[in-house]
N, C-alpha and C positions, 0 to 999 in steps of 0.2 A: 177246382175243389180245394186245393192246397191254399189258394189265396183266400177263399171264404173261411177256411178253418183258421188261418192266421188272423183274419179280421176279428172273428169271434173270440179267439184266445186273447188278443190284445185288448179287446173291449172288457173282458173279464179282469185282466190285470190292471187296466186303468181304473176300473170301478173300485177295485180293492185299494189301489194307491190313493185315489181321491178320498175314499172313506177314511183311510188311516190318517191322511194329512189333515182332514177336516176335524177329526175327533180326538186325535192323540198326537202330540208333538213332544219330543224329548231332546234334552241338551246332548250334543255329541262332542262337546269340548272336554267333558269330564266323565268319569265312570259313574255308574248308578249310585254307588255308595257315597262318593264325593258330592254328587248332585244333591242327594237327600240331606247331607250334612250342611250344605250351603243354602238350603231352602228354609225360609222362615216367614211367619206371618207378621204383618204389622198389627200391633195390639190395637183393638178397637178403642181402648181408652185414650189412645194418642190421636184419634181422628175426630173430626167434626164434619158435618154434612149440611148442605143447603140445596134447595130444589127450586124448580120453576114455580111450583105451587104446592100447597099442602092443606089438608083439612085439619082444623083445630082438633087436637087429640091424637092426630096421626102425623106428627112433625118429622122432618128429615132425620133428626138424630136417633129416631127409633131404630134405624138400620145399624147402629153401632152400639146398641145397649146390651148385646149378648143374649137377647130373648127372642124366640120365634113367635111368641104370643102377642108381641106388639108389632105394628107395621107403620111405615110411611105410606101415605095415600094422597094422591093429588086431590085438589079441591073439587068437591061436588057442589058446594054452595055457590061457587064462582068458577065454573068449569071452563077450561081452555082446551083447544084442539090438540090432538097428538101431532107430532111427537112431543114428549116432555122428558125432562132430565133430572137426575140427582147427581150432585158433585161432592167428592170427598177430598179433604185436605188435612194436613197435620195441624193440630191445635197450636203448636209452637211456631208454625210458619216455615219450618225447615223443609227442604226438599226430600223426597223419598227416592231411595236408590235401589236399582235392580228389580223394580216391579215388573212382573211378567204375567200375572194372572189376577183376574177379578172373579170372585165367587159370589153368586147371587142366590139367595134363598127366597123363594116366593112365599106368600102368605100361607099359613097352614090351618086357618080356621075353616068354617063351613063354606065360605064364599071364594070365588075365583076372580072376582072383578079386579082388573088391573095387572094380573099376572103377565109378565113380559114374554112375548113370543119373538118378534123380530127386534133385534137390539143393535146398538152401536156403542163402542167404547172409544173414548177420546182422552188424550192427555194434554197437559199444558205445563210449560216450563216457567211461565210467568203468572199463571192464575187467570189469564185473560184470553189469550189466543190458544185455541184447541186444535189438535191434529188427530184424525181418526187412526186408530191402530188395530181395530178388530171390529167385525160385524158378522151377523149370522142370525140363525133362527133356533130358538130353544124349544124343546118339546113341552106340550101343555101338561106338565106333571108338577107335583109339589116338591120334587127332589131338588137338592142344591144344583145349580148350574155353574159352569165355568166358561170363561172367555180367556184364551191364552194368546200371547203375542211375544215377540222378541223382547228380552229384558231391556228396560229403559232406565236411565239415570236422570237425576235432576228434575224429577216430577214434582211440581208444586200442587197440581190438582189432577184428579182423574174423574171422568164423567161417564155415567151409564145413562143412555137414552133409550126409552121405550118407544119404538116406532109403531108396532102393533101389539095389542094385548088381548088377553082372553076375558070374555064376559062371564056372567053367571050361568048362562045356558049356551048351547051350541049355536043357536041362531042370534045370540046377543053379542054384537061386536062391541067390545069394551071401549069406552071413551076416557078411561082413566089409566094411571100407572100406580103400581104398589110394589112394596118390597118389605120382607120381614127382616132380613139381615144382608149386609154386604161386607165381604172381607177382601183384603188385598194380600197377595203372596209375592215374596221377593226371592230371586235367585240370580245374582249378577252374571252368572255364566250361561244362563238359559238362552238358547237360540233354536228356532224351529229348523229341523233337518229336512230340506226339500231336495236333496241331491238325487234320490231315487226317482222322485216325481219328475224332475227336469229330464232325466234320461228317458222316462216313459213318454213324455210329451214329444221329445225328439224322435223316438222310434215311431210313435203314432203318426207324426207329420210325414215321415218318409213313406209309411205304408199307405196313408191316405192319398198321397200323390200318385201312387201306382194302382190303387184299387178302382173298381168299377163304381159308377155313381150309385147304383142300387144297394151297395153294401155299406154305405158310409153314414147313414143317419145316426145310429147309436154311437159310432166312433167319433163323429164330429161333435156330438153333444158332450161326450166325456172329455174330449180334448179341450173344448171351450171351458168346461168346468175346471179342469186341471190348470189351464192357463190363468183362470181367475184366481185360483188358490195361490199360484206362484206370484 
């Protein structure tokens, strides 16, 4: 009974640890006050955007115009298969320093078509070769979404890719990607704190090695998810 109780307890702890790590990361190198002081947004007026495709009237630069009433929308007159991407760069060609977060605002009109669900964030130091730094699934809401990663310097371009998107009805799988606004946030000191999660994974692995087979289904699933996060 003690062993079963320990398994259930650790499952609950791991679940909380995974949820916290997936949804909220904070810099541990500086205090909260210092962190806020060092956090700044890159002005949209300094950014330009290009995309795999767009519909006339819904060009990529609509995501940096400061208005949620305009959108970028992939072409429906010459539709291409998902995934499709939109990429942001500085207009002056200079590198961006300390970028740690991308904020995505879905379209806010009556339609849902193209609202990103499964996403990927990639960065490039030369504007040509891209490396993935974040991926996940956003909820199907009209709220602003965030994707957070360890602060990166020397970024020439950052790319948001829509892998799956929401259609206008529940049964309508969207074949498009859209965005009202995209913002980039910088904080040179930001680093995700995974120390507690590493300890939980280690404890879980030790317990899993000693537990009976019938007790491990939930625990193994949480361990796998935690290791993926790490």
